[in-house]
RONUFI-528032 format. One line per 2 residues: number of its first residue (from 0); their letters; for each residue y, x, z of C-alpha. Coordinates in steps of 0.5 Angstrom, whole numbers, always signed. Each point is the difference from the previous one (the first is absolute). Example, Ala and Ser with C-alpha at 12.3 -4.5 7.8 and 13.67 -1.06 7.14 Angstrom:
BEGIN
0) as) -9/+25/+16 | +7/+2/-2
***
This chain:
BEGIN
0) xx) +164/+172/+310 | +0/-2/+8
2) xx) +4/+4/+7 | -7/+4/+0
4) xx) +0/+2/-7 | +7/+2/-1
6) xx) +1/+3/+8 | -7/+4/-3
8) xx) +3/+2/-6 | +6/+3/+3
10) xx) -3/+5/+6 | -5/+2/-6
12) xx) +6/+1/-4 | +4/+3/+5
14) xx) -7/+5/+2 | -1/+2/-7
16) xx) +9/+1/+0 | -2/+5/+6
18) xx) -6/+3/-2 | +3/+2/-7
20) xx) +6/+4/+2 | -4/+3/+6
22) xx) -4/+2/-6 | +6/+2/-5
24) xx) +4/+3/+7 | -7/+4/+1
26) xx) -2/+4/-6 | +7/+2/-2
28) xx) +1/+3/+6 | -7/+3/-1
30) xx) +2/+3/-7 | +8/+2/+3
32) xx) -4/+4/+5 | -6/+3/-5
34) xx) +6/+2/-5 | +4/+3/+7
36) xx) -7/+3/+1 | -1/+3/-7
38) xx) +7/+3/+0 | -1/+3/+6
40) xx) -6/+3/-3 | +3/+3/-6
42) xx) +5/+4/+3 | -4/+2/+5
44) xx) -4/+3/-6 | +7/+1/-4
46) xx) +1/+5/+6 | -7/+4/+0
48) xx) +0/+1/-8 | +8/+3/+2
50) xx) -1/+4/+6 | -6/+4/-5
52) xx) +4/+2/-5 | +5/+7/+0
54) xx) +7/-1/-2 | +0/+8/-5
56) xx) +6/+1/-4 | -4/-1/-6
58) xx) -1/-7/+3 | -6/-4/+3
60) xx) -6/+3/+2 | -6/-3/+2
62) xx) -3/+3/+7 | -8/-1/+3
64) xx) -1/-4/+4 | -6/-2/+4
66) xx) +1/-7/-1 | +2/+1/-7
68) xx) -7/-4/-4 | +3/-6/+4
70) xx) +7/+0/-2 | -1/+2/-7
72) xx) -5/-6/+0 | +7/-5/-2
74) xx) +5/+6/-1 | +5/+2/-6
76) xx) +5/+5/+1 | +4/+1/-7
78) xx) +6/+5/+1 | +4/-1/-6
80) xx) -5/+0/-7 | -6/+3/+3
82) xx) -5/-4/+4 | -2/+5/+6
84) xx) -5/-6/+4 | -5/-5/-4
86) xx) -5/-3/+3 | -6/+1/-4
88) xx) -4/-6/-3 | +7/-3/+0
90) xx) +0/-7/-4 | +4/+1/-6
92) xx) +6/-7/+3 | -1/+2/+7
94) xx) +2/+8/-4 | +7/-2/-4
96) xx) +2/-4/+6 | +0/+5/+5
98) xx) +3/+4/-5 | +6/-4/-2
100) xx) +2/-1/+6 | +0/+8/+2
102) xx) +5/+1/-6 | +5/-5/+3
104) xx) +2/+5/+5 | +1/-6/+5
106) xx) -4/-2/+6 | -4/-7/-1
108) xx) -6/-5/+0 | -4/-4/-5
110) xx) -5/-3/+0 | -6/+3/-5
112) xx) -5/-1/-4 | -8/-1/+3
114) xx) +4/-2/+7 | +2/+7/+1
116) xx) +8/+0/+4 | +4/+6/-3
118) xx) +5/+2/+5 | +5/+7/-3
120) xx) +4/+5/+3 | +6/+5/-2
122) xx) -1/+7/+2 | +6/+2/+2
124) xx) +2/+9/+1 | +4/+1/+6
126) xx) +6/-2/-3 | -2/-6/-4
128) xx) -2/+1/-7 | -6/-3/-2
130) xx) -5/+4/-2 | -6/-5/-2
132) xx) -4/-6/+3 | -5/-3/+5
134) xx) -4/-5/-2 | -6/-2/+5
136) xx) -5/-7/-2 | -3/-4/+5
138) xx) -4/-5/-2 | +0/-8/+3
140) xx) -6/-4/-3 | -3/+1/+7
142) xx) +7/-3/+3 | +0/-5/-5
144) xx) -8/-2/+1 | +2/-1/+7
146) xx) +7/-4/-1 | -6/-4/-4
148) xx) -4/-2/+4 | +5/-1/+5
150) xx) +3/-5/-4 | -6/-4/-1
152) xx) -3/+2/+8 | +7/-5/+1
154) xx) -1/-4/-5 | -7/-2/+3
156) xx) +3/+0/+7 | +6/-4/-2
158) xx) -5/-6/-4 | -5/+0/+7
160) xx) +6/-1/+4 | +3/-6/-4
162) xx) -8/-3/+1 | +0/+1/+6
164) xx) +6/-2/+2 | +1/-7/-5
166) xx) -7/-1/+4 | +3/+0/+6
168) xx) +6/-3/-2 | -3/-6/-3
170) xx) -4/+0/+7 | +6/+0/+4
172) xx) +3/-5/-4 | -6/-5/+0
174) xx) -1/+1/+8 | +9/-1/+1
176) xx) +0/-7/-5 | -6/-2/+2
178) xx) +3/-3/+6 | +6/-2/-3
180) xx) -5/-4/-5 | -4/-3/+5
182) xx) +5/-3/+4 | +5/-3/-6
184) xx) -8/-3/-2 | +1/-2/+8
186) xx) +6/-3/-1 | -1/-5/-6
188) xx) -6/-2/+3 | +2/-3/+6
190) xx) +8/-2/-4 | -5/-6/-4
192) xx) -5/-1/+7 | +2/+2/+7
194) xx) +8/+2/+0 | +0/+1/+8
196) xx) -5/+7/-2 | +5/+7/+2
198) xx) -2/+7/-1 | +4/+1/+7
200) xx) +0/+8/+0 | +5/+0/+4
202) xx) +8/+4/-2 | +0/+4/-6
204) xx) -2/+6/+1 | -1/+2/-8
206) xx) -1/-2/-6 | -5/-4/+0
208) xx) +2/-4/+8 | +6/-2/-4
210) xx) -3/-3/-6 | -4/-4/+6
212) xx) +6/-1/+4 | +3/-2/-6
214) xx) -6/-6/-4 | -1/-2/+8
216) xx) +7/-2/-1 | -1/-3/-6
218) xx) -6/-4/+2 | +4/-2/+5
220) xx) +5/-4/-5 | -5/-2/-4
222) xx) -3/-4/+6 | +8/-2/+3
224) xx) +1/-2/-8 | -5/-4/+0
226) xx) -1/-3/+7 | +7/-3/-2
228) xx) -2/-3/-6 | -5/-3/+4
230) xx) +4/-2/+4 | +6/-3/-4
232) xx) -7/-4/-3 | -1/-3/+4
234) xx) +8/-1/+2 | +0/-3/-7
236) xx) -5/-5/+1 | +1/-2/+7
238) xx) +8/-2/-2 | -2/-3/-6
240) xx) -5/-4/+3 | +4/-6/+5
242) xx) +6/-1/-6 | -6/-1/-6
244) xx) -5/-4/+5 | +6/-4/+2
246) xx) +2/-1/-8 | -8/-3/-2
248) xx) +0/-3/+7 | +7/-4/-1
250) xx) -2/-1/-9 | -8/-3/+2
252) xx) +4/-5/+6 | +6/-2/-6
254) xx) -6/-1/-5 | -4/-4/+5
256) xx) +5/-4/+2 | +0/-8/+0
258) xx) +3/-6/+2 | +8/-3/+0
260) xx) +2/+7/+3 | -2/+5/-5
262) xx) +6/+1/-3 | +2/+3/+6
264) xx) -6/+3/+2 | -1/+4/-7
266) xx) +8/+1/+1 | +0/+3/+7
268) xx) -6/+4/-3 | +4/+3/-6
270) xx) +5/+1/+6 | -5/+4/+3
272) xx) -3/+4/-5 | +7/+3/-3
274) xx) +1/+1/+7 | -7/+5/+1
276) xx) +1/+2/-7 | +7/+2/+1
278) xx) -2/+4/+7 | -7/+2/-4
280) xx) +5/+4/-5 | +4/+3/+6
282) xx) -6/+3/+1 | -1/+2/-5
284) xx) +5/+4/-1 | +0/+3/+6
286) xx) -6/+3/-1 | +2/+4/-6
288) xx) +7/+1/+4 | -4/+3/+4
290) xx) -5/+4/-4 | +6/+3/-5
292) xx) +3/+1/+6 | -7/+6/+1
294) xx) -1/+1/-6 | +8/+2/-2
296) xx) +4/+2/+7 | +6/+0/-3
298) xx) +6/+1/+5 | +7/-4/+3
300) xx) +3/-3/+6 | +0/-7/+2
302) xx) +6/-3/+6 | -5/-3/+5
304) xx) +6/-4/+2 | +2/-3/-7
306) xx) -8/-2/+0 | +0/-2/+6
308) xx) +6/-5/-1 | -2/-3/-6
310) xx) -6/-3/+5 | +1/-7/+0
312) xx) -1/-4/+8 | +0/+7/+4
314) xx) +5/+4/+6 | +1/+6/-3
316) xx) +2/+6/+5 | +2/+7/-3
318) xx) +4/+5/+3 | +6/+4/-2
320) xx) -2/+6/-6 | -6/-3/-2
322) xx) -3/+6/-5 | -3/-3/-8
324) xx) -7/+0/+0 | -4/+4/-5
326) xx) -5/-5/-4 | +1/-4/-6
328) xx) +3/-6/+2 | -3/-5/-3
330) xx) -7/+2/+3 | +4/+0/+7
332) xx) +1/-7/-1 | -6/-1/-2
334) xx) -3/+4/+8 | +5/-5/+3
336) xx) -2/-7/-2 | -7/+0/+2
338) xx) +3/+2/+8 | +5/-5/-1
340) xx) -5/-5/-2 | -3/+2/+6
342) xx) +3/-1/+4 | +3/-7/-1
344) xx) -7/-2/+0 | +0/+1/+8
346) xx) +6/+0/+1 | +3/-6/+6
348) xx) +6/+1/-3 | +3/+6/-2
350) xx) -1/+5/-5 | +5/+7/+2
352) xx) -1/+7/-5 | +3/+5/+5
354) xx) +3/+8/-5 | +0/+5/+4
356) xx) -1/+8/-3 | -1/+6/+3
358) xx) +4/+5/-5 | -8/+2/-3
360) xx) -3/-7/+0 | +3/-7/+0
362) xx) -4/-6/+2 | +1/-8/+0
364) xx) -3/-4/+4 | -2/-7/+0
366) xx) -1/-4/+6 | -1/-7/+2
368) xx) +0/-4/+6 | -8/-3/-1
370) xx) -7/+4/+4 | +0/+6/-4
372) xx) -7/+2/-3 | -6/+0/+3
374) xx) -1/+7/+5 | -8/-1/-2
376) xx) +3/+1/-7 | +5/+6/+1
378) xx) +0/+5/-7 | -6/-4/-3
380) xx) +6/-5/-2 | +1/+4/-6
382) xx) -7/+0/-2 | +0/-4/-6
384) xx) -4/-7/+1 | +1/+0/+8
386) xx) +6/-6/+3 | -1/-3/+8
388) xx) -6/-5/+1 | +5/-6/+0
390) xx) +5/+2/-5 | -3/-5/-5
392) xx) +7/+2/-3 | -1/+7/-2
394) xx) -2/-1/-7 | -5/+6/-2
396) xx) +2/+4/+5 | +3/+7/-5
398) xx) +8/-2/+1 | +0/+5/+5
400) xx) -5/+5/-4 | +4/+1/-5
402) xx) +7/+0/+3 | -2/+7/+3
404) xx) -2/+2/-7 | +5/-1/-2
406) xx) +4/+3/+5 | -5/+6/+0
408) xx) +2/+0/-8 | +8/+2/+2
410) xx) -3/+5/+5 | +0/-4/+6
412) xx) -4/-5/+4 | +0/-7/+3
414) xx) -2/-1/+7 | -1/-4/+6
416) xx) +5/+0/+5 | +1/-2/+7
418) xx) +2/-6/+2 | +0/-5/+3
420) xx) -1/-4/-6 | -2/+2/-6
422) xx) +3/+7/-4 | -1/+4/-5
424) xx) +4/+6/-2 | +1/+2/-7
426) xx) +2/+7/+0 | +2/+5/-6
428) xx) +2/+7/-1 | +9/+2/+1
430) xx) +4/+1/-5 | +3/+6/+2
432) xx) +7/+1/+0 | +1/+5/-5
434) xx) -5/-3/-5 | +2/-6/-1
436) xx) +3/-4/-4 | +2/-8/-1
438) xx) -4/-5/+3 | -5/-3/-5
440) x) +0/-7/+1
***
């Protein structure tokens, strides 16, 4: 059952229960009121009948009054074993029921035969002695017919209200869910063909605008994920092309080698193949580390000072009290390696690692005494495939982009630092003193 059907059924069920309760309560109140009116009328008739009796030493006597014929239509007067008065042409069953009530000598009210309600009331002498009983009757057939008509009418009205309510609820539900269905269809179409489209309904004001904002965020995440996949695939292709091309080239040269130095040339080619294969293996490990870290960013701490001391051939400056940083040590080590390699390629003589921290972030600046980054490149130096025009040793230009990606996977970043010379800064979130544990090295 669809959501629309469930909402319709729930609303109609609630409406039907409410209408049924109203019909039941209304007819119950009507029945109570009718019974109260009938009882009141019977009491009035009994009082009028008693008012027409005379109490004598010999017993009860009936006095003739102006409206005596109307009172005698359904009235019985019984004194002991004597029936002083009964209605003419009375139904035998009704007569028997009335006399039974009269001879009981107590006040009572029952529903008698032929839809006649009977009420008995004893007649007492001034001293309290029961002299007789008056029984009066009232036909409730018209009232019962009216009750039946009211019940039937209320049921018809309830059915009509239920039908009208069903139509109205169905229209309201369809109108309310139509924008949702349209938004769902649009979001599905955009996710497949145009991830840059958005609903742009502004800040959430109600359920629909809240749904639109949620779908916009979802589409944004899907678009970011797709861009990430495309960028990652591009980086993989660029990063792997150079070592693979080198392996193929040196292997081809080794096969084509001829002359007296063929053995030496083949040895050099095999060494170059091994070097490129090692670079290829390192690149693949780095790319896999990037992918694992971005898919499942696990927590950890890393001692940047310890990592800096591991780098050979560099000068290291470490301030006292430097806190550990957040991140996976192996991932941070792989992020630092391209920065150091880049500095070594461009340095004239010295590569320095300068560490610093401000309580919230921990930084390691990789500085060299070379010419620095071409000002025309700026931040473009972090784009895949970008390198200096006069830098044939820069490789495929992906070491810096991968270093930045690895740093960002740990919650940090890699930025271009200020000169003199070349400078790149790797920064990571600092582990707060209240939550820091032993450094992972």
